[in-house]
N, C-alpha and C positions, 0 to 999 in steps of 0.2 A: 520920100520915106528914106530911114536907114533900116539895114540888114540887122536882124540879132542872132548872135552865135551865145546860148547857154553852154555852160561846163561845170564841172565840181567846187573848181577851187578858186580863190582869189588871184594867187600867182599866176596859177596856168591863164588865167583870164586876162594880166598883164600883159604877158607874154604874147599870148595871139595878137593882142592888141599892139602891142610892137609892130608887128608884121604887118596887118590891116589900115589901110585908108579912114579917111572921117566917114563912108560907106557904110562903115560895119561899128555897131554897138558890142561888145563882150560884157557878159555882165557871168557871176558864180554863184548856183544855185547851195553852196557851204555845204555838199554833200546829201545825204537821202532828206527831202522834203516831205516826207509823207511814210508812213510806218506802220507796223502793229502799236495800237498803245499799250505805254509801260503799265497801267496799272490794273489789265483787264487783260481776259486769254484772248480776244480780238476775231475768231474765227466764228462765222455761222457753220455748221453742217446739217445743213436738210436734204434728206432725200439721196445721201450716201451723198454731199456733193461740198464742198467746202469755198466758203466765201470768207475773204479776208477781209476785213472791217479797218481800213487804211483809216488813219489820222495824221493830217499836219500839225505838229505839234508848233506851242507857243512861239519856241526859239523863233521856227520858219515862218512862221505866219507875215512877220514884213518881208522878207525877201522875196514871198509868194505871191505876196501886194506888186512888191517892185516889177518882177517879172513880168506879171499879168499886165502888166500897163505900157510896160515897154514894149509887149507882144502884140498888142492893140496899134499903137502906133507904128509898129513895125511892118515894111513891104513884105521879107520873109523870116521864118525862123528858123533857126538852124540848132539842132543837140547835136554835142559835141562832146559828150560824156567819153569817159575809159573805154575802151575795145574790149573791154569781159562782159562777164555775164552781169556784174555788180554793176557796170558803169550801162549795159543795155537797159537794165530796168532801172537807175536813177532816173534816166532817160524818160519812160514809160512811167513814172510816176511825175515828172514834171509835165509831162505833154498834160495829165488830168488835172493835174493839178491849177494848170493855167486854161483849162476848158478846150483843149485842144484834140483830133482826134490822131492817136502813137501812132497808128498803121501809115496814117498822110503826113505827116512833119516831116522834113527831110534831116536826114542824121548822117554827119562825116565820123568819119576815123579817120586816127592815123598814129603810127608807131612813136613818133618823134615831133616836139614842136619846134618846126622849125617851119620857116618863110617858105622854101619848097611846099614841103609835107601839108603845112596847109592850104596851099592855094590849090594842090592836087588834090587834095580832100572835097573842096568848095567844089570844083569841077567835076567832082564823079558823087554826090548827093546818095542814098538807099534810103529805107526807111527802116524804123526799130524793128528789129527781129524780135518778133512775138513767140518763137520758139526758146531763146537766149532768155526772154522777162519770164515764160513760163517754169522754167528749168528754175531760176534762182527765187520765184516764189516757193518754188514747191522746198528746195532747202528752208526756205525763212518758215515754213510751215510747219516742215518735220522737225527743227529745232525750237519751232513755239510748240508745240506741242510734248516733245521731249520733254523743254525748262518748265511749260508750267503744270504738268500733270504728276511727272516724277519728282523734282525737287522739293515740294510742298509736303510729300510722301516722305522722302529725306530726311528734311527739317521734323518734321512731327515724329521720327523714330528714332533717331540721333542725336542730334542739337541743330538750333537756329540757325541760318546761314546759308546750308546746303546746299548746292545745285550740283544736276547735273546733266551731260549736254551730251549730243549724240556722237560729236567728234573727239570733246573735251573729256567725256569717260573711257574711251576707249584709248586714249591717249596716257589717259594718266594708268590705267594697267598694264600698258608695258614700260611705265617707270619703275611700278608696284612689283612688278613679275623679274626687275633687274634686281632691286632690293630683295626680292626675296631668295632670289639666286646667293647674295652675297651673303646674308644671315646664315643660310643652310651650308655654305662651303668650308670644307674640309682641306685643308692644305695636303698636299701628297710631296713629300723627299725624294728628290732625287738629285745625281752627283754627275758634274763632268769630269774629263780631266783634258785639260789644256795645256802645251809644251810652248816654249820659246825655246826657238831655234837661232844659231847665229847665220845670218848679221840681224836681229832686231824680227825679228817674223814669228809672228801668235798663230797660231796653230791649233786646231781642236781633236779629239780622238773620234773617229768615224768609223773605225774599223779593231775589232779586238780577234787575234786568234781566229782566223776567217767569220767571225761575226759580226754584223752591222750595229753600228752603236748609232742609237738615234737618241730624241731628248728625254724619252724619263726609260732608257735601257738600265742605266745603271741607278739601281732604287736605294741601295744602304752604304755608311760610310765604310762597313767592311768591305762589302764587294769593290768600292772604290779602292781602297786604301792596298788592296792584294791585287789590283793590276795596276798600280801606281806602283810596285814595287819590283813588279816585272820590266816594266814601259822602261823604267828611269837609266838601267842597266842596259839597255839595247845600242846600237848602232843605227846609225839613221842617214840614207841614202834618198837623192832625188827620185822619185818612181815616176812621176811621169810632171810634165806641164801643161797645160791648156789654153789658149787665148782667142777668146769669141767675141768679137762684135755684134752689138744690137743698136737696136734703137730704142729711143726715147719717144713715145707719138705727143707729140701735138695738144694740148689741152684745150677741151670746146672750148667757145665763148660762155660767160655765164648765164645761168636763167636764175628765176628766185631762189630756189632750193642752194644751189651749189655757190651763189653770192652771198648768201646768209652764212653758208658755209666757212667759207674762203675768209669773210671779215671776222670771224670768231679766231678764229686759229691765226689768221695774220693781225689782224688790226684790236683783238678784244673786243671786238662791238657784238653786244648782243643783239638777235632777229629785229627785235624794235628799235632801237638805235640805227640797226644800220636800212630797215625799211623809211625810216624816217629821212633819213640822211638823202636816199637816194629818191624818194620823190621831191625833193626841192631840185635835187639834178636836173630830172626830168621835167619837173614844172616851170620852170628856168631862172638864172642866178643873171648877172650883168654881165657882159664877155666885150671883149676888145669891138663887138659888132654889135653891141647894143643889146637888150634880152632876149633868151634864149635859153631852148632847154639843153642841158651839151649829153646828154643821154638818152636813149630810148625805153620804152616802157618798161617796168621794173617786175609787173609781175605776170610773168609768164613763164610756161615750161615748156617752151620751146627753143631749140636750137637752130632755127630757121637766120640764113641771114640775106639781107638783101642784096641784089646782085650790082647795086652803085658802091654799096659800103664794102662790098668783097672785093669791087676791083681798086675802089681807093686804098685798100689794106696793101694790094699787093704793087702797088704804084709807091706805094710809102717806104714798102721793106725794100723793094729795089731800089729806091734814090737813098735810103738814109744807111743800109745797112749793105747793099752791094747782093749780084747774082745769086754768091751761093747760101744765101737766107730764102732764099725765094724757089718752093717749090714748083715744077714744070708745070701741075696743074693749081686751078682752085680746089680749097679743101673745105668740105660738105658735111656736116654732123647732123643726127636723128637722136632727137627725143627717145628715153626707154621709159620714160613715166606714164602710165596709164591715164587714157583720155588729153595726151597734150595736146593742146591749141594750134596744128603746126603753121596754122593761116600765120601767126601771131611770128616775131623775132625775136630773138634772143637778146640779151643785153648789152649793149656797144655802149661808145661815144658818136652820138650826129656829126663829128666834125674832128676828124682825122690830123686837119692843120692845128687845131684846137689842143697843143700838146700838155702834157702835166706840166711842164716849166711854165709854159706862159698861164695855165690856168691857174698855176700860186700866187699870181697878181689879185685874181679875183675871187678865190674861195676860202673859206675858212678852211684853219687845218683837218678838222675830223673829214669836211667835204672834198680836201685835197686829199688822202687815204684813198676813200674810196675811188674817188674819180682816179686814182693813178690805178687802180687795182683791174677796172675795168677797161680802163682806155689797153694795158699792157697786156690783159689777157686774150681780148680781143685781136690785137697787134699779133700776139703769139698762135692764135690759133691760125693762122694763116702763115705760119713762117714754116721753115725747115725742119724737118725733126731733127733732135742731137743725135750724136752717135757716142758710143761709152764700150769702153772694152774692161770686159771682166776677167779675169786672169785665176788661176787653179793652179797651185800646188802640190803636190800628194807627197807626204815623206813616209818611205816602209823601213820599218824597222823586224825585229824576229818575230816579237808578237802584236805589233798593230801597226797603224796605220791613219796619220795625224791629214789634216787639210786645213791651206792657208789660201784666203782669197783678197781678192785687192779688185780694183777697178781705178779707170783714169777715165775722164772726159777729150774725145779727139775729135768732137766738132760741136762747136755749144748749142749753133742750132736758137730753134726759140730761146733757151736758156739767156743766149743774149738778151732780151725786152726783159723775161720774167725773175732773171738771177739763178746762180746755182748754188744753193746750199750747202751741197755735200764737200767734204774734200776730199781731191784722189788719195787713194790708199794705194801706194805703189808696193810691188811684191818687188826684191832683189835680181838681177839677171842668174840666173843661176842654170845648170845643165843637168841632164837626165843621168843618172847615176854618180851623181857629186856626193862626195859624204858632208854631211852636215852637224857639226856640233851640235849637240842639246846642251841648252844652258840652264833651263830649269823647266821642272814640270810638276803641276799641281791638280791634286782634286779637290774640287768645289764643290759644295755642297747647294743646292736651290731648294725651294718649296715653289709649288704652284701657286696663282694666283686667283684670286677671284675676278669676275667680268669685270670691266669696270662701271662704273657710275654713268650714264647719260649726259653728256651736255647739252645744252640746248642746240648747237647746230651739230649733235649725232641724233639726236630725238627727231631734229628734222628730217635728218638722213632715214631713219629709219618710218620716219610716217612716210615720206615718198615712197620707200620700196615697197613698204604694202598698201600702196593705195588712199591712205585715209587722208581727206582732207585736199586741198588746193594750195597755189600757190601764196594767193590773199590770205589764208584763213593760218598757216604754218606759226608766224607770228603773234598773232594774238587768239591762238589754243594757248600756247603757254603763259603768254602773260597773265591770262584769266585764271590757268591754275594755280600761278605765283599770286595772285592778288588773294583768292578763295583763299589761300593757305593751305592748298595742297601739296604742292612743294614748297621748299625751301632752294635757296640756290646757295652753298657752301665750295668758296674756291672753283666758282665756273662750275661745281656740278650740281645736277637736280638730286635731292634728297625727300624721298615722299615723308611727310608728318603724320603722327598715330590715325588721327581721323580716315586720312587717305584710304588706309589700307582698311580701315572700318567701311567705308563706302565700298569699297572697291569688291570689299566680302562677302557683303548683300546683293550689290551689284551681278556679281558670278552666279548668287545662287538664287533671286528672284529674276532678273532681267539681263540672262545672260548674253543677249544679241547686241545688248546698247553697249558691252564693252567689248563684241567678238570683232577684233581687226577682220576679218575677212567678210562680215555682215556689212560691217562699214566701210569697207573698199567693196563692195558687190553694187550700195547704196551710191555713191559716188559714180559709180558706173551707169547708174540707173538714172542720175542726174544728167549725166552725159547725153544718155538718150533719148531723154527730154527735151534737150539741147536738140538734138539731131532729126527731132518728129518721130523719134520711133518706136516711142514710151509716150501713153497719154496721161499728164504730170495728177490730173484729178485719180486717175487709179490706182497710182504709185502711193500719193498719199490714203487712199482705201483701204488695200492691202498690209500698210505698214498699221493704220490706227486702229483696225477691230481690234487685233488678239493684241496690241498696246496697251489697250484699255483693259483687256480681260485680267490683263497680268497685274496692273497698277488696283483693279478694284479687290484683285486676290491679294497682293499685299499689303493691305489695307486690313487685312484680316490675319495674315497668319508672317508680316515681318514683327517679331516681338521687339518692343521698344525696350530702349538702352538708356531713357532719358530718366534712368532709378535718381531721385532726388530726397533721400529721407532725412529729417532732423535727429542731432543725435544728440541734442539736447546738452551741449556744449559750446561754450563760442571759442572763437579764432584766436589764437595769442597774438596774432601782427594786428588785428583791426578791429577785434572784438564783436565782428558778424556772427552769426548762426555758422555751426559747421554743419555742411551734409553728404550723407554715404552717397555716393555715386559710383556709377557704372561706368567701367572704360575699355577698351583694349584688352587690357594686363588683368583685366578682374576689376573687384571692388576697393575702392581705395576713399578716404576722404578729402573732402574739396570743404574750400571759404565759397559762404554764398551770397559774398561780393564779387567774384570772380567776374571780367576779367580785371576790375579793381585790384583787386586782393587775390596774388596768385599759392597764397598757403594749400599745400596738401600732408598730407601723411598716409604711409602706408601704413593696412589693415594686417594687424597681429593673426596669424592661425591659429585656430581653437588646440589647445594642446602647446605650444608652440611661447617657451618663453623667450620675450625679448633679451636679448643679448645686452647686458652693462658697460658702456662704456669703460674704455681701459684709460686709469688715471696716469697721467707723465708730471713727470718736472717741469717739462715746458709750460712756458708763461706766455698767451696771446696778446702782440704787440701791437693790439687797437685797443682792447680795453681791458690787461691787466688778468682777467681771470684765467683760471686752469687753460691750458687743451687737453682735450682724451681723445684716446683712437677711435677712429669710429669706419665702418666698412663700407665700402661702395663700389660700384659695379666694376671697376678697376682696381679693385682693391683695397688694403688700410689705407687709412690719412689721418690725418691731425685735424681736429676741429677745435674750434671754442665750446667750453661748457654752459655759456650763458647763453646758446641757440634758443629759441629765434629771436633773443633780442640785437645778438652779435652771430652773424653769419660766418666770421672768420676762415678762414681753410686755409693746411699749406701740407705740402708732401709730409709724409712719417721719415722719410731719409733726407736731408738736403741733397739737393741737386749737384751733381760732379759738376766740378770748376774746368775749365779747358785753359791751358797753359798760354794759350792765342787769346790778344782783347782787342775787344767790342773795336771797328772798323769805326765808329760814327762817335762816340761818345768815351770810347779807351778803358771802359766798364769790363768785368770778368760776363764769360759766356758760358752759360750754363745748360747740360743736358737735361732737357726736360721732357715729359712724356704727354700725349694727351690722345686722346682717340683713336687720333688716324697713328699713332706711333711716337716713336722719336723725333724729337727736333732741337734746335739750337737755337736760343734766345738771350740775350742781355739782361745782367742782374739790376739795370738800371728802369726794367720797364715798370711803369707805363710810359715815362719819362724820354726812353729810349724805344723803340720797338724795331729796333734790328733783330734780323729770325734767318735762319738757314734751316732747310730742309737733311741737308749734309753737315757732317763735320769739317767745321774750319781749321785750316791746317795754319803756319806760321809763312807762308808764302803771296807773294805781290801779283796780279795778274798786271801779264809783259805789255794789255792793251789797255786796261782804263787804270793800272794801278790798285783797285779793289784787293780783298782779302778772296783770296780761291778756299775751295773745301775740295776734300776726297771723297770721292765714290764709283759706283763702279756704271758703265756706260756702254750698253751694248755688248758686255760679257768682258770689258775691259774696264781695270784700273785705271781712272783719270784724274786729271787738277781741275777743278771746273768752276768758272769764278762765279760768286755769289751775284754780282752784279749785272754783269754786260754777256754769260754764257760761254767766254771765250775759255777751249775745253784744248788740253795737253797729255801727252800720253804720259801717267805715272813712273813707270818703271824706266824708259827713255830720261824720262829729268831728271830721277833720281842720279842715274846713270852718269 
């Protein structure tokens, strides 16, 4: 008789089967085979006890029968699901579904899918950890309670299709709060005074007449120009020269959150894409030594490294890069994440001899990019620190002191593997007391900027820092918020939709704990305590359930419905359906009853307020020939076709300014345009030509790739930057 090993995924099953002989059969459950019912609450509550009503869905009935038949014919059955809370619960449900006792069935775990790891696991089985299972059950039931009791309430009061969740709503509030900050932000003017000393030394004012100058010290142009007038006539000497060496510490290996953040920044991968690729690398790819997993388990918040892997890394560093790149002692890292599973490992390659260059023969393009990122980061984590020298020169005149800074790389250390993106900024060799000519002095106006919108990567970093969610939940939470249309992704930024504001406003007022970061983080800690047998999972559910249901019942009575939809006795001018008076976040408006097929809307005229008549012009619509009229929108006046809504053609009131430089793609004119996000430059032949630049293009070719360059300010300096490859040159030195 054969032994049976049960895993979750077919790819994982194939890889493990590759390592074992004829005595083993490996089968995949294809994820969860039992869960709460899809179309009912699925939790029986009696005598303050919660009993989940698990079901095997139709999609998994055939695989359950197959596993049950194989189990009956097998000498021994092993559960080999992933070593995390979710994997433990899947193993429990598999055992229940095939009629086995979960607490007696041997359970094997491994961090990597390699022959040695599988053999070691089979030699050291344990049983299913019921504390981990209960923690997962508590999480599942909490999410079901919130989803099935709160989501219908929101749908009944606002609109169909809305949902709320214990983690998703807390994450959504973080994004909405940031958008509120941006909307409430008012720019504050400030000035800086910058000098250019010979030979080509850029410096900023740090002291004026004995007073320290910081970012917001100079508030007005009058003040700045007064200081400029005094400073430009001074003679300057080198007051001091300071050089300091500092270490740039090696980065730790990846865990889930940092892998998602780094892949977003370096590879432009979404968290969802990153995890899909990482899953494949973990479960198994074809290599020169057969099918095997090439990275360790990718859902982890631990930074631990197995001794064998650390020793292998040190051996590879010594052999490949030499003794100076190998630190005297191995490096150890610890996670700062709340509730981190320190028994797990960080994400690393399973074999260091499977280098990215070798992997290129077997991996698809995106798989190779992610594998290279993981491989290099792990190797770098065990290398010597880099050493940089910072340089500071102070130039003193009668009225003020300017500071110039420079930097150079002394020893590349771990940058040898990871790459060093910064260019050395070297200052010339000067002597203290030496006179330096002032070549240029400028007073520059600036305005404070609002906080940036969250990206998927920065939101994950924020969720991790607050202790909201766990490695397996970051990417699915964001994907859910986008699929529910609470968030849009625009230029890689997360933008909340109007309905997101409405939902959060109601939750803040009536269910504050659901959107409270601290409450959500504390619940995660309590779930961890369930897994550690410190908290009873039934008591945890009861303590949450009773006050929550009271608030739901109260909300049914107190939350005012926003689903106003009164007929107004008019037909939609676009499709002929009935027009309705509706209420939204910005007040009442008129909309078509055929929404979402027809999205026609009208603003409501306030009582006593005359609707301004469109101003006529001599312009003619280039689409239908009707006269164009001047209308006013959120961004000011614009030209619109008078035949609206039959013709919806619009164009700017003033013709866009054309630049002297031509489009590098088609030779057309480049026009200065304006959008909600400000000024940009695009080709006049749009949409046939999609050339666009955030900064003003200039008649200058990039020395690296030959493409067009643009002039912009980068880190306080005027530079030329290639629109395609982002190569930069100092503008002042280039012009000279």
